KEKE-3310 file (N, C-alpha, C; in steps of 0.2 Angstrom, whole numbers, plus 5000, padded with zeros to 4 digits):
npx = (5219:5209:5213:5212:5208:5217:5210:5208:5214:5206:5212:5210:5199:5203:5193:5194:5196:5183:5184:5178:5171:5178:5168:5167:5160:5151:5153:5140:5130:5129:5117:5119:5120:5106:5104:5098:5082:5080:5073:5061:5061:5048:5036:5036:5025:5029:5028:5015:5019:5016:5016:5028:5022:5021:5025:5016:5023:5028:5016:5017:5017:5015:5022:5019:5031:5038:5044:5044:5036:5037:5027:5012:4999:4994:4977:4972:4964:4966:4976:4967:4965:4965:4968:4973:4971:4979:4969:4960:4952:4948:4954:4949:4951:4939:4930:4931:4925:4919:4926:4940:4956:4971:4985:4999:5016:5028:5045:5048:5041:5043:5055:5067:5064:5051:5044:5043:5036:5024:5019:5017:5006:4997:4996:4990:4978:4965:4964:4963:4952:4942:4940:4933:4941:4952:4967:4979:4992:5005:5015:5027:5028:5022:5005:5006:5018:5014:5003:5011:5018:5009:5002:5013:5015:5003:4995:4982:4976:4973:4986:4992:4995:5006:5013:5017:5020:5012:5003:5012:5020:5011:5009:5021:5029:5040:5056:5072:5084:5095:5105:5114:5125:5124:5116:5101:5087:5070:5057:5050:5048:5033:5018:5001:4987:4970:4955:4937:4931:4940:4950:4967:4974:4985:5003:5017:5032:5045:5047:5052:5053:5052:5041:5032:5019:5012:5012:5004:4992:4989:4986:4975:4966:4964:4956)
npy = (4869:4868:4873:4867:4877:4876:4873:4885:4886:4891:4900:4894:4904:4910:4912:4925:4923:4927:4938:4936:4946:4945:4941:4947:4942:4953:4956:4950:4962:4964:4966:4977:4970:4971:4980:4974:4978:4990:4984:4989:4986:4977:4986:4983:4981:4984:4971:4971:4975:4970:4980:4977:4970:4980:4982:4991:5005:5006:5013:5028:5035:5051:5064:5080:5086:5080:5068:5050:5034:5018:5009:5012:5020:5037:5040:5028:5013:5011:4998:4986:4983:4975:4977:4974:4985:4995:5000:4990:4987:4982:4988:4993:4997:4997:4998:5011:5018:5031:5041:5051:5044:5044:5036:5030:5024:5018:5015:5010:5009:5021:5027:5040:5048:5042:5045:5059:5061:5054:5062:5074:5071:5069:5081:5089:5083:5088:5096:5087:5079:5088:5088:5076:5065:5051:5046:5033:5024:5013:4999:4986:4982:4974:4973:4975:4983:4994:4999:5003:5013:5022:5025:5031:5043:5049:5047:5050:5042:5027:5014:5002:4985:4976:4963:4953:4960:4961:4972:4982:4978:4978:4992:4996:5000:4993:4987:4989:5000:5014:5015:5024:5023:5010:4997:4991:4981:4986:4995:5007:5024:5030:5039:5039:5046:5043:5044:5045:5036:5026:5028:5032:5047:5055:5053:5050:5044:5043:5049:5064:5068:5081:5094:5086:5083:5095:5095:5084:5089:5100:5093:5086:5096:5100:5091)
npz = (4214:4227:4244:4260:4274:4289:4304:4315:4331:4345:4358:4374:4384:4399:4413:4423:4439:4450:4462:4477:4488:4504:4516:4530:4545:4554:4570:4581:4588:4605:4616:4630:4646:4656:4670:4685:4690:4703:4717:4728:4745:4752:4761:4777:4791:4807:4819:4830:4846:4862:4876:4889:4904:4918:4935:4946:4953:4970:4981:4990:5006:5011:5021:5029:5029:5019:5021:5017:5015:5010:5012:5014:5005:5005:5005:5003:5010:5027:5036:5044:5062:5078:5095:5111:5125:5138:5146:5148:5137:5121:5106:5090:5073:5066:5077:5080:5070:5061:5068:5068:5069:5077:5076:5083:5083:5094:5101:5114:5131:5144:5140:5135:5123:5119:5130:5130:5118:5121:5132:5126:5117:5127:5134:5124:5121:5122:5111:5101:5104:5103:5090:5088:5088:5091:5101:5099:5106:5101:5105:5106:5119:5135:5142:5155:5157:5150:5158:5169:5164:5159:5171:5178:5171:5170:5158:5146:5137:5127:5128:5117:5115:5105:5103:5095:5083:5072:5068:5068:5057:5047:5045:5042:5052:5057:5056:5048:5055:5059:5073:5084:5075:5070:5061:5065:5069:5072:5080:5070:5073:5070:5064:5060:5052:5052:5044:5048:5040:5038:5030:5025:5029:5032:5035:5045:5043:5049:5063:5071:5087:5093:5091:5084:5087:5085:5071:5068:5073:5065:5053:5057:5059:5047:5041)
capx = (5216:5207:5217:5208:5211:5218:5205:5212:5212:5205:5215:5204:5199:5202:5189:5197:5192:5180:5185:5172:5174:5178:5163:5168:5153:5151:5151:5134:5130:5125:5114:5122:5116:5102:5105:5092:5078:5081:5067:5061:5059:5041:5036:5033:5023:5032:5023:5013:5022:5012:5021:5029:5018:5026:5022:5015:5028:5025:5014:5021:5013:5020:5020:5019:5038:5041:5047:5040:5036:5035:5022:5005:4997:4988:4971:4970:4961:4971:4975:4963:4968:4962:4973:4971:4974:4981:4963:4956:4947:4951:4953:4950:4949:4932:4927:4932:4922:4916:4930:4947:4961:4979:4988:5006:5020:5034:5049:5048:5039:5047:5062:5067:5060:5044:5040:5042:5030:5017:5017:5015:5000:4993:4995:4986:4973:4959:4963:4962:4945:4937:4938:4930:4947:4955:4974:4981:4999:5006:5022:5027:5028:5017:5000:5008:5022:5010:5000:5016:5020:5003:5001:5018:5015:4996:4993:4975:4974:4975:4992:4990:5001:5007:5019:5019:5022:5008:5001:5018:5022:5005:5009:5028:5033:5045:5061:5079:5085:5102:5105:5121:5129:5124:5110:5097:5080:5066:5051:5052:5044:5028:5012:4996:4981:4965:4948:4931:4929:4945:4955:4973:4974:4992:5008:5024:5035:5051:5045:5056:5048:5051:5036:5028:5011:5009:5011:4998:4986:4988:4983:4969:4962:4963:4951)
capy = (4864:4872:4871:4868:4880:4873:4876:4889:4884:4897:4899:4894:4910:4908:4916:4928:4921:4932:4939:4937:4950:4941:4944:4946:4943:4958:4953:4952:4967:4961:4972:4977:4967:4975:4980:4972:4984:4990:4983:4992:4981:4978:4989:4978:4984:4981:4967:4975:4972:4972:4983:4973:4972:4983:4982:4998:5007:5006:5019:5031:5040:5057:5068:5087:5088:5077:5061:5046:5027:5013:5004:5013:5026:5041:5039:5020:5010:5009:4991:4984:4980:4975:4976:4975:4991:4995:5002:4984:4987:4980:4994:4991:5002:4997:5000:5018:5020:5038:5045:5051:5040:5046:5029:5031:5018:5021:5009:5007:5013:5025:5029:5047:5050:5040:5049:5066:5060:5052:5068:5079:5069:5070:5088:5092:5079:5092:5098:5081:5076:5093:5086:5070:5060:5047:5044:5027:5023:5006:4997:4979:4981:4971:4977:4977:4988:5000:5001:5007:5019:5027:5028:5036:5050:5051:5047:5050:5039:5020:5011:4995:4980:4972:4959:4949:4965:4961:4978:4986:4977:4981:4999:4998:5003:4988:4986:4991:5007:5015:5018:5025:5021:5003:4995:4986:4980:4987:4999:5014:5028:5032:5041:5039:5049:5039:5047:5041:5030:5021:5030:5035:5054:5058:5048:5052:5037:5043:5054:5067:5070:5088:5098:5082:5083:5101:5093:5080:5093:5104:5088:5084:5102:5101:5085)
capz = (4219:4234:4250:4266:4280:4295:4309:4320:4338:4349:4365:4379:4388:4406:4417:4429:4445:4453:4469:4481:4494:4510:4520:4538:4548:4559:4577:4583:4594:4610:4620:4637:4651:4660:4677:4688:4692:4710:4720:4735:4749:4753:4768:4782:4797:4813:4823:4836:4852:4868:4881:4895:4910:4923:4941:4948:4959:4977:4983:4996:5011:5011:5027:5027:5028:5013:5022:5013:5017:5004:5014:5013:5001:5007:5001:5003:5016:5032:5038:5050:5068:5085:5100:5118:5128:5145:5149:5148:5132:5114:5102:5083:5068:5065:5083:5081:5064:5062:5072:5066:5073:5077:5078:5083:5085:5097:5102:5121:5137:5149:5138:5135:5117:5119:5136:5128:5113:5125:5136:5121:5116:5134:5135:5118:5119:5121:5104:5097:5106:5100:5083:5089:5086:5097:5100:5101:5106:5100:5105:5107:5126:5137:5145:5162:5156:5148:5164:5173:5160:5159:5178:5180:5167:5169:5151:5146:5130:5128:5125:5114:5115:5098:5105:5089:5078:5066:5066:5066:5050:5042:5044:5040:5058:5060:5050:5049:5056:5061:5080:5086:5069:5069:5058:5069:5067:5078:5079:5067:5076:5065:5066:5055:5054:5048:5045:5051:5035:5038:5025:5028:5027:5032:5038:5046:5044:5053:5067:5075:5092:5094:5086:5080:5089:5081:5064:5068:5075:5059:5048:5059:5059:5039:5039)
cpx = (5215:5210:5212:5212:5211:5214:5210:5209:5212:5208:5210:5205:5198:5198:5193:5193:5189:5181:5179:5174:5173:5173:5164:5161:5155:5149:5144:5134:5126:5123:5117:5117:5112:5103:5098:5088:5079:5074:5066:5058:5052:5040:5032:5031:5026:5026:5022:5015:5018:5017:5022:5025:5023:5022:5021:5020:5024:5023:5017:5016:5018:5017:5021:5027:5042:5044:5042:5041:5034:5030:5015:5005:4992:4983:4968:4967:4967:4970:4971:4967:4964:4967:4971:4975:4975:4974:4958:4951:4951:4949:4954:4949:4942:4928:4927:4929:4918:4920:4937:4951:4968:4982:4996:5010:5026:5038:5048:5045:5044:5054:5061:5062:5053:5040:5038:5036:5024:5015:5014:5008:4995:4991:4991:4980:4966:4958:4962:4954:4940:4935:4935:4935:4949:4963:4975:4988:5000:5013:5022:5028:5022:5011:5002:5013:5019:5006:5005:5017:5015:5001:5007:5018:5008:4994:4985:4972:4976:4982:4990:4996:5001:5013:5021:5021:5018:5005:5007:5020:5017:5006:5016:5032:5038:5050:5068:5080:5092:5101:5112:5126:5129:5117:5107:5090:5075:5060:5054:5046:5039:5022:5007:4990:4975:4959:4943:4929:4935:4950:4961:4974:4981:4996:5014:5028:5041:5050:5051:5051:5047:5046:5031:5020:5008:5008:5005:4992:4984:4984:4976:4964:4960:4958:4944)
cpy = (4868:4869:4872:4872:4876:4876:4879:4887:4890:4895:4899:4901:4908:4914:4919:4926:4927:4932:4940:4940:4945:4945:4942:4947:4948:4955:4955:4957:4964:4967:4971:4974:4972:4975:4978:4978:4984:4989:4985:4987:4982:4981:4984:4982:4981:4977:4971:4971:4974:4975:4978:4975:4975:4983:4989:4999:5007:5013:5022:5036:5046:5062:5075:5089:5084:5070:5056:5039:5023:5008:5006:5020:5030:5041:5032:5018:5008:5002:4990:4982:4979:4972:4977:4981:4991:4997:4996:4983:4985:4985:4991:4997:5003:4999:5008:5022:5026:5043:5045:5047:5042:5040:5030:5025:5021:5015:5006:5012:5016:5026:5037:5050:5048:5043:5056:5066:5059:5058:5073:5078:5070:5077:5092:5088:5082:5094:5093:5079:5081:5091:5079:5064:5057:5046:5037:5026:5015:5005:4989:4977:4977:4976:4980:4983:4995:5003:5006:5013:5024:5030:5033:5043:5052:5052:5046:5047:5032:5018:5004:4991:4976:4968:4955:4953:4964:4967:4983:4985:4979:4988:5001:5001:4998:4987:4988:4998:5008:5018:5018:5022:5014:5002:4990:4986:4981:4992:5006:5019:5031:5034:5041:5042:5046:5043:5043:5036:5025:5022:5034:5042:5057:5053:5052:5046:5037:5049:5057:5070:5077:5092:5093:5082:5089:5099:5089:5084:5097:5099:5087:5090:5103:5096:5089)
cpz = (4225:4240:4256:4272:4286:4300:4314:4327:4342:4356:4370:4383:4396:4410:4423:4435:4448:4460:4473:4487:4500:4514:4527:4541:4554:4566:4579:4589:4599:4615:4627:4642:4655:4667:4680:4691:4700:4713:4727:4739:4751:4760:4772:4788:4803:4817:4829:4842:4858:4873:4887:4901:4915:4930:4944:4954:4965:4979:4989:5000:5012:5017:5025:5026:5023:5014:5019:5016:5011:5006:5012:5008:5004:5003:5001:5010:5021:5034:5044:5056:5073:5090:5107:5121:5135:5149:5150:5142:5126:5109:5095:5079:5067:5071:5084:5074:5065:5066:5069:5071:5072:5080:5077:5086:5088:5100:5109:5126:5141:5146:5136:5129:5117:5125:5134:5123:5117:5129:5132:5119:5122:5134:5130:5117:5118:5114:5099:5098:5103:5093:5083:5087:5093:5095:5103:5100:5105:5101:5106:5115:5129:5140:5152:5162:5154:5154:5168:5170:5160:5166:5180:5177:5166:5162:5151:5139:5131:5124:5123:5114:5108:5099:5099:5083:5072:5064:5064:5059:5045:5040:5042:5046:5061:5054:5052:5050:5059:5068:5082:5081:5067:5066:5062:5066:5073:5075:5076:5069:5070:5068:5059:5057:5049:5049:5047:5046:5035:5033:5028:5025:5027:5036:5039:5048:5048:5057:5071:5080:5093:5089:5083:5081:5085:5074:5063:5069:5069:5054:5050:5058:5051:5037:5038)
residu = (UNK:UNK:UNK:UNK:UNK:UNK:UNK:UNK:UNK:UNK:UNK:UNK:UNK:UNK:UNK:UNK:UNK:UNK:UNK:UNK:UNK:UNK:UNK:UNK:UNK:UNK:UNK:UNK:UNK:UNK:UNK:UNK:UNK:UNK:UNK:UNK:UNK:UNK:UNK:UNK:UNK:UNK:UNK:UNK:UNK:UNK:UNK:UNK:UNK:UNK:UNK:UNK:UNK:UNK:UNK:UNK:UNK:UNK:UNK:UNK:UNK:UNK:UNK:UNK:UNK:UNK:UNK:UNK:UNK:UNK:UNK:UNK:UNK:UNK:UNK:UNK:UNK:UNK:UNK:UNK:UNK:UNK:UNK:UNK:UNK:UNK:UNK:UNK:UNK:UNK:UNK:UNK:UNK:UNK:UNK:UNK:UNK:UNK:UNK:UNK:UNK:UNK:UNK:UNK:UNK:UNK:UNK:UNK:UNK:UNK:UNK:UNK:UNK:UNK:UNK:UNK:UNK:UNK:UNK:UNK:UNK:UNK:UNK:UNK:UNK:UNK:UNK:UNK:UNK:UNK:UNK:UNK:UNK:UNK:UNK:UNK:UNK:UNK:UNK:UNK:UNK:UNK:UNK:UNK:UNK:UNK:UNK:UNK:UNK:UNK:UNK:UNK:UNK:UNK:UNK:UNK:UNK:UNK:UNK:UNK:UNK:UNK:UNK:UNK:UNK:UNK:UNK:UNK:UNK:UNK:UNK:UNK:UNK:UNK:UNK:UNK:UNK:UNK:UNK:UNK:UNK:UNK:UNK:UNK:UNK:UNK:UNK:UNK:UNK:UNK:UNK:UNK:UNK:UNK:UNK:UNK:UNK:UNK:UNK:UNK:UNK:UNK:UNK:UNK:UNK:UNK:UNK:UNK:UNK:UNK:UNK:UNK:UNK:UNK:UNK:UNK:UNK:UNK:UNK:UNK:UNK:UNK:UNK)
# end
């Protein structure tokens, strides 16, 4: 009698678990931060600035010996004037147009320095007139005082009275000065040479009496 073979049970085959390689994600490479491009500052033109207006420096009258005055400029028009003289005439700059004028300011009639200066002009007047020029002395003294002074020393040119100091101030011949160590206000002994056209040609703002007339004559002869 045929025997049935018991079916053989197959042992289940276990599939070895497949190792999946652990895939580590490589960290994403990050590009290094870019340095901001150096930007050159835009060239800016400096704003045009107008130069500050400057007042012209005061012009100065310069004499042969280098002394200066801050009132008048040699080469400029001399200030006009019209003053009464001890000779009974009114003398003006325009009235002497065409002739050089030696206009000198002195402090006081019949004082030592003023007397020497006046007598020097008196003694050399011929050298002045040969050039067609005139000499005019100016102080704040009265006409009566001028008459006495001119008579006493036989002065041969007009002395003009500028009692209100208008002409003194116009020519810078009045202001502060030092006398005997003290500062006082008064006449600054000065001389101005004006040509026939009314132009200032030379100036002596602080006159020293000795030899002054010779300085003036040299300037007059150079006109």
